C-alpha positions in Angstrom: 0.1 0.1 -0.1 1.5 3.4 -1.0 1.3 6.5 1.1 -1.5 9.1 0.7 1.5 11.3 0.1 2.7 8.8 -2.6 -0.4 8.7 -4.3 -1.2 12.5 -4.5 2.3 13.0 -5.9 1.4 10.7 -8.5 -1.9 12.3 -9.2 -0.5 15.8 -9.6 2.8 14.9 -11.8 0.1 13.3 -13.6 -2.4 16.0 -13.2 -5.0 13.3 -13.3 -6.9 16.1 -10.8 -7.1 19.8 -10.5 -5.5 21.5 -7.3 -8.8 22.5 -6.4 -9.9 18.6 -6.5 -6.8 18.3 -4.6 -8.1 20.3 -1.9 -11.5 19.5 -2.0 -10.1 15.7 -0.9 -8.0 16.6 1.3 -10.0 18.8 3.3 -12.9 15.4 3.6 -10.4 12.9 4.3 -8.8 14.8 7.0 -11.8 14.2 9.9 -12.5 10.7 8.1 -9.5 8.7 8.9 -10.2 7.3 5.2 -6.8 7.2 3.0 -6.8 9.2 -0.2 -6.9 6.3 -2.3 -10.3 5.1 -0.6 -12.0 8.7 -0.8 -11.1 8.9 -4.8 -11.9 5.3 -5.7 -15.2 5.3 -3.4 -17.0 8.4 -4.4 -15.9 8.0 -7.9 -13.2 10.5 -8.6 -10.8 8.4 -10.7 -11.6 5.1 -11.9 -9.1 2.2 -10.4 -7.8 1.6 -13.5 -7.2 5.1 -14.2 -5.4 5.4 -10.9 -3.8 1.9 -11.2 -2.4 2.8 -14.4 -0.8 6.2 -13.4 0.6 4.1 -10.3 1.8 1.8 -12.6 3.5 4.8 -15.4 5.0 6.4 -12.1 7.0 3.3 -11.1 8.0 2.1 -14.8 6.0 -0.7 -14.7 3.0 -2.5 -16.9 -0.4 -1.8 -16.1 -2.3 -5.2 -16.2 -6.0 -5.3 -15.7 -7.2 -8.8 -14.5 -10.6 -8.2 -14.0 
């Protein structure tokens, strides 16, 4: 599992969310004890595929959808 900061860094570097969206997510997770990843997936801010493609690209690994 990646840290919230690492996921934010990946999303920011690939411009998947705007600054306003990032701040909004930060505000929501601050008092709820949920992870950044869980929040953006559960609230359909990013799809699993889009997020995990970005993470794979960041680590220079191929993305494989096994669903």
